[in-house]
C-alpha positions in Angstrom: 105.8 100.5 99.3 104.9 103.9 98.0 101.4 105.1 97.4 101.6 104.7 93.6 102.7 101.1 93.8 99.9 100.3 96.3 97.4 101.8 93.9 98.8 99.8 91.0 98.5 96.6 93.0 95.0 97.5 94.0 94.0 98.0 90.4 95.6 94.7 89.5 93.9 92.8 92.3 90.4 94.1 91.4 90.7 92.8 87.9 92.7 89.6 88.6 91.6 86.0 88.2 92.7 83.4 90.8 96.0 82.6 88.9 96.8 86.3 88.5 96.3 86.7 92.3 99.1 84.3 92.9 101.3 86.2 90.5 100.5 89.4 92.4 101.4 87.8 95.7 104.7 86.7 94.2 105.3 90.2 92.9 104.5 91.7 96.3 106.8 89.3 98.0 109.7 90.3 95.7 109.0 94.0 96.2 109.0 93.6 100.0 112.2 91.6 99.8 113.8 94.5 97.9 112.4 96.9 100.6 113.8 94.8 103.4 117.3 94.8 101.7 117.2 98.6 101.3 116.0 99.0 104.9 119.2 97.4 106.2 121.3 100.2 104.7 122.7 102.8 107.0 120.4 105.7 107.7 117.2 103.8 107.5 114.8 103.3 110.4 115.3 99.7 111.9 111.5 99.3 112.1 111.3 99.5 108.2 113.2 96.2 108.0 110.9 94.6 110.6 107.8 95.8 108.8 109.1 94.6 105.4 109.8 91.1 106.9 106.3 91.0 108.4 104.8 91.8 105.0 107.0 89.1 103.3 105.8 86.6 105.9 102.2 87.7 105.3 102.5 87.2 101.5 104.1 83.7 101.9 101.4 82.8 104.5 98.7 83.8 102.0 100.4 81.8 99.3 100.3 78.8 101.6 96.6 79.2 102.4 95.8 79.4 98.7 97.1 75.9 98.0 94.7 73.2 97.0 96.2 70.2 98.7 94.2 67.8 96.6 96.5 68.4 93.7 100.0 67.0 93.5 102.2 70.1 93.2 100.6 71.6 96.3 102.7 69.5 98.7 105.9 70.5 97.0 104.9 74.2 96.9 104.1 74.0 100.6 107.6 72.6 101.3 109.1 75.5 99.3 107.0 78.0 101.2 108.0 76.5 104.5 111.6 76.8 103.5 111.0 80.5 102.7 109.4 81.1 106.0 112.3 79.5 107.8 114.9 81.6 105.8 112.9 84.8 106.4 113.1 84.1 110.2 116.9 83.6 109.9 117.2 86.8 108.0 115.2 88.7 110.6 117.3 87.2 113.5 120.6 88.0 111.8 119.4 91.2 110.1 121.0 89.8 106.9 119.6 90.6 103.5 121.7 88.0 101.7 119.4 85.3 103.3 116.5 87.1 101.7 118.2 86.6 98.3 117.7 82.9 98.8 114.0 83.4 99.2 113.9 85.6 96.1 115.7 82.8 94.1 112.8 80.5 95.1 110.0 82.9 94.5 111.1 84.4 91.1 110.9 81.1 89.1 107.5 80.3 90.6 106.3 83.7 89.7 107.5 83.3 86.2 105.9 79.9 85.8 102.5 81.2 87.1 102.6 84.3 84.9 102.9 81.9 81.9 99.6 80.2 82.8 97.5 83.2 83.7 95.8 83.3 80.3 94.9 79.6 80.6 92.6 80.3 83.6 89.1 80.6 82.1 87.7 82.2 85.3 87.0 85.9 85.5 88.0 88.3 88.2 87.9 87.0 91.7 86.3 90.2 93.0 82.8 90.6 91.8 81.3 94.0 91.3 84.7 95.7 91.3 85.5 98.9 89.7 86.4 98.6 86.0 89.4 100.7 85.1 90.2 101.9 81.7 93.4 104.0 81.3 95.1 105.4 78.3 97.4 108.1 77.0 96.4 110.7 74.5 98.7 113.2 72.8 97.9 116.8 73.2 99.5 119.6 71.1 102.4 120.0 73.5 102.1 117.3 76.0 101.0 113.8 76.8 97.7 113.4 78.7 97.0 110.4 80.9 93.3 109.7 81.2 91.5 107.4 83.6 87.9 106.4 83.3 86.0 104.3 85.9 82.5 103.1 86.1 80.1 105.2 88.3 79.1 102.2 90.5 82.5 102.1 92.3 81.9 98.4 93.1 78.3 98.7 94.1 75.4 97.3 92.1 73.5 100.1 90.6 
């Protein structure tokens, strides 16, 4: 994942409620699946594939840990995540990106479903005292100017 994408995820995470955090984990999982597929192409370092697989497993593990088992859909989600973990292991053993496509086909609809209910979560950002980011574009005489304004506290109480 390039530096710009990591920065975008960091900004999203600092402003996300608990439901949006799940969507972010799904997005990261899909991005790492894409990276793993690219890493299997000729000319790429074999360790790139291993690193991407490790990050996919980390995202899925985090999703599993976020389940509230007292609610009914949690058990079904856990079984889906277990399936994904097993398929990721097969992909790693066979160095086969098509197996990762199966995982993406499981994750993508879950991501879409969670993204539809993000606005229904009344909770605020999970991270307290995080940096508030305001960004915008302004038009100059001959160019487009991107501006970024942050609070001075940088996450600390002032």
